[in-house]
N, C-alpha and C positions, 0 to 999 in steps of 0.2 A: 727473339730480334729486338723487340723492347729493352730487356737487359744493355744489348750490346751500343743502342744508341744511345745509350745515361751513360754507356762507361766513353762512350766518344764525347759527349757535350761536356763531361764531367774531368775537368781538364789539372781540378786537384787532386785525384785519384792518385798515390804513392806508385811508385815502382813496383816497391813490395806487392804492395796491392793487386799489381796489373798479375806479376809473379804466382801470385797466390792462387789469382782468374783462371791462368792457362792452366797451372799444377793442377786444377779442382777439374778443370776441363781434361783434360789428358790421363786424370784419374779415371774419371768417368769412365774414361771412352775405352783407357786399359781393361776396368773390371769387364765391360760389355763384351770387349774382343774375348777374354779367357773364359767368360762362360760363352758366349754363340760356341767355341772353337771345343768348350769341354760336352756342353751338351751334341751340338753333332757327332764330336769325336766316338763318346757314348753310344748314340744312336745307331753311328755306322760298322762301331763294333757288334752288337745286338744284331745286325741285318749279314756281317757278315759268317757270328754265327747261326743265324736263323739259314744262310746258304746251305752252309756244311751238315744242316740238320737236312737239308732237302734232298742232296747229295747221295745223303746216308741212307735213307727214307725210296731212295732210288734204286741205291744197292741193295738193298732187303728186299723189293723186288723182283729182281736180278738171279739172290741167291735163293729167295723162294721157288722160283722157276727153270733152276739147278737142285733144289733138291726134288720137286714134283717129276723132272724128267729123269734123275737117278733112281728116285722111288719104284718107278716106271721099268725102267730098264733091271733093276735087281730081280721084282718082281716074274719079270719076264725071261731071266738069264738060267739056262743049263749048266753052262761048265762052270767047272769049280772056280778058274784062275780068273774067267771075265766077271763071275759074280764077287770074286776078292778086288779085285780092279774097281768094280761100280761100287761096293759096299767103301770102299778108301774113297773113292772122292763124294761119294754121299757123307760119311761124318766129317771130311772137311768142309762141305759147305754145309750142315749141320753146324759144328764149332763155331764160324765165320759170322753167320745166321744169327748163332745165340749170344755170341762178343759184341755184334753191332745193336743186336737190340738192348743187350743192357744199359749200353753206352749211352741209347735214346731215353731210356728211361730215368737214368742214375746220372747221369752226365759223363766227360770224359775230358778233363785240365790239358790230357796229353793232345786233344784231338781237337781243343778249345770249344768245348760242348756242355751244356750247363743243363742240369735236372730239370723235369717240366716244372712252368712255375706260374700256370693261369692254370684255373679252374676248369675251361671249356678245355684245353687240352688235355688235362688230367682226365676227364671225364672218359674225354672220347680213349684217351692210354687205356684206360680199364677193360674195354671191349676190343681193344687189340690186343691186350694181353693175353685176355683167354684165347682169342683164336691161335695168339702162336704158342702158347703152353701145349694147346689141342695137336698140332701141327706139330711142333718139338715132340712130343709125348710116342703118340705113332710111329714117328724117324725114327726115337731110339728104339723102341718096339721090332719095328721093322729091321731094324740092323742085329739083333738080339735072336730073331727066327732062324731055323733053324731048316735051310732048304729042302731037305727029306722030308719034315713032319710038318711044314708051315703054309705050302701052298695055298691051301685056303685062304688062312689067317693074314699073311700076305697081300693076299688081291684087298681084304677087307680094310686092310689099314692103309694100301695107296688108295682108296675109295675114300676112306675118311681122312689124306693127305689134302685130298684132289676137292672133297667136301667142305673142311674148312678153310683150303686156299679162294674159296668161291668168298666167304669171309673178309679175309684177310686184304684180301690186293684191294676192293673200294675202302676198306677202312684205313689203309695206308696213304689211299690216292686222297682221303679224308683228310687225314693228316697232314698233309702237302697243304691245303686248300685253309686249311686252322691259319699255320705259318705262314701262307702268303696275307692272308686277313691281315692278323697282326702286322705282318712287314709292312702293308700299307696305309694302316694306320697311325704307325712310327713316322711313317714320310711326311704323313700330312701333318702332323704336330710338328714336325721339323722343319715342312716347309712356314706352319706361322712363326714358330722360335724367328726364325732366322728374318720372317719380313719385321715383327716389333724389333729385332734389334736391327735392321736397316733402317727403320724411322729414328728412334732413340738415336742412329749415331747420325745420322746427318744434323738432326738437331744440335747436337754437342760441338758438332762444326762450326754452324754456325753463330755460335755462338761467340767463336774464338778468327774466326776468318777461316775461306781456305787455303792462304798462304800460309799460315802460321804450319798448318796439320798436311799439306800436300803433300808430302812422302806417307803421312799415315795412312789416309785415302789410296795413295797408292795399293797400300801394302794389304789394306782391309778390303779393296776389291779384289784383287788378285786370290786372298783367301775366300772372299766369297762366289768366285769363280768356279774356283777348285770346290769346296763344298756342295755347292750346286750340281754342277757336272757329276760328281759323287753318288750325289741324290738323286738325283734321275735314274743313273745306270740299275737302281735298285728299288724305282717304284714299281713295277709291275713283272709280269715273267716274260713282255714282250721281247725283253733283253736277252733271252734264253730261248734254244732251239727245241722243240717240245720232242724230236725224236733222243736225242744224244742227251741233253739235260746241260750243255756246254753254253757257252754265248754264242749268239746267231751273229750272223755279218754285223748286222748295223751295232752292235756290240762291239765288233772288232775292230771297225772304223773309229769308232769314238776314244776307246781304248788307245789305237793309236797313237793319234791325233794328242792323246793327253801326255801317253808317255812321250811324245818327240820333242811336244813343248818342255817338259819338266826337265828328260835329260839334253836339251839342248842349252838349259839355262845351268848345269851343274855339268858341263860336258863330259858328261857320260855314251856308254854306247848304250846301243838299240838292237836285239836279233831278233829275226824271224822265223820258224821252222815251218814249213809248209808239207804237209806228207796227204799221200795218195795211196786209197787201197789197187793192191796189185789185181788186175783184172776182175772188178768188182761187179761187173754188166754179168760176165760169164760165170763168178759166185752164184748173184742171181736167177741167173738163167737155170743152173743146174740144181740148186738146192732151194730155189724158191725166197719170195722176198719177205717174210716173216724172218727166216734163218740169214738172211741181210743186215736186215735191220737189229738181231741179233747180234750179229758179228761188228755190227757198226758201233753200238752202242757197246761190246768189249772193246774195241779199240779207244773209244771214248774217254773207256777209265781210265785205259794205260796212259794218255797222253792229260788227263785231267790230273793223275798224280806226277805227271812229272813237272807242271807250273807249281811251284812249293815254296817262292819267293814274292813276297808283297812287289808288286807290278807286275809280275807272271799273268798269263791270261793260256788259258785255253777255249776254243772257240772251232766251232765249224764253220770253213772257208765257204761251200757249197759240193751238192752232193754229196760223194765219196771220197773229198777235201776237206782235210782239215786243217790247223794251224794251231801253235803254240808262240806266243811273245815271249819276252825271255830280254827282262830289264837288266841293263847293265852286265852283260853278259855280251864277251869278244867272240870271234871267229871258233878259235878253239873249245871255248866252254860249250858254246851251242852246240856245236859237232858232237862235243860227246854227250851232250843231253839226247841229241837226236840219235847216237847209235845207241844207247839205251833204249830210246823207244822202239828201233826195229826189232830190237832182241827181243824182248818184253812181249811186244807184237806178236815176232814168231812162234815165243814159249808158251803161248796162248795152246799151239797146237790146235788152230781149227780145220779142222779139212778142209781142201779145196781138192774136187772133184777134178779141174780144166782147168789148172795153171800150169804155165811154165817155169817160174821162177822155183817153184819149191814145193811138194806135197801138201803143205797147207797156207793159211791166208797169212800173206807177207805185205809190207808197204814201204814204197818209196819215200825220199825224204830231202827236199832240198832246204840248205841251210845259206843265210845272209847275213850281215853284220857291219853296222855303220856308225858313225859317229853325228845324230843329229845335227846339221847346222839354223841360223835362225827362220829362216826359210821352213816354211810345214810344207814336205813332202812326203808322204809315207809311203804313197805311191811308187817311187822310186826300189823302198826297201820289199817291197810284195813282185816288183817285176823282179827285180835279183834274183830271192827265193825259187819266183820262179821256174825263172829258167835254171838254177841248178838243179829243181825235181825236173823237170824235162829232160836233160842231161841223163838224171839216175835211173828214168823209163827207157831213155833210148841204149844205156848199156845194159840193160840186164832187170834192171825193175830190183826191189829187196836191196836198195842198197841205200847207202847215205852221198849225196855228191855239196860242194862247197862252192857257193859263187869267189869268183872270182873277185872281181869289186861289185859296187854296187851304185 
């Protein structure tokens, strides 16, 4: 402020000196904006990699449970055809389990994963790796065992898998906790960087006057609003549904508002798919809530895989209802994705003893798409998708219905 007063008081300053002062201030602000965006982007990219790692850790838990279940079935099976089928499923689960384990250990560029880089993670991973190797060795030995000569040996191997699982599952939970702690620390650092950059930016603007840099102030404000909203989405697991590991309803509402504003600026479309598990209450009543939770996790994994593009989001809408936000998708594209989800869920082949739609677990889906306007009204999109979902359930379930208009 003192330097600005001197500039105003000194009438002998040449236009060239004033121009150089303005350009210097603009250059300083530009450098701060570039540095801020680079730091924030770097942190957010790491956050996304951590989120993918946490999702894979959850998948590892599910695969281990599949391995232990198939191992038990194999040890108790008597008929040759049944044993072959169970052995095939056990082998598939074991191969996928080892593939994901290797990706978590050594990194996988195709999945956006990096190798473990911090000493706490590496130290913890060595313990997890030992438990994994012991389980994998027992499972491979079980697959190689002859049913007529190894019944006692099979029981021993199954017990070994279960004992090692009692070590493996808590270690996997601890791995997720360590990634979460590092994520929280990066968010705190990012917020401190944002605060410093805010202060420096305001000081630079004060030197040249708000009238000169008003467009720049508006641009920086928009960027900071978007970065702050994105950083808040990752600051803790309060945005993640604990059962399905999808985004929860709070995260879904925030994401819809953010994408609504963004698509309104660029003139793009926004689509929403609402999914309901058919006859889920009867499924729980027949098989128990634990089996129902496993089924809901399996359906959630299918929905998560469908959220492939930046801006897409899979979330738990409530109860057995899930939601999929598709950014930039028209009605036909969203319907095609919904049909793929319906087919993949049915292909899971989860037996449903009390369903009127199919002998296996199925889902009904409602699809809506619109071009967001300046008025913020995501509920209109939700209501349209909900009406389409109601039509799908009323017309027999296990199908996709598209909203006529939103």
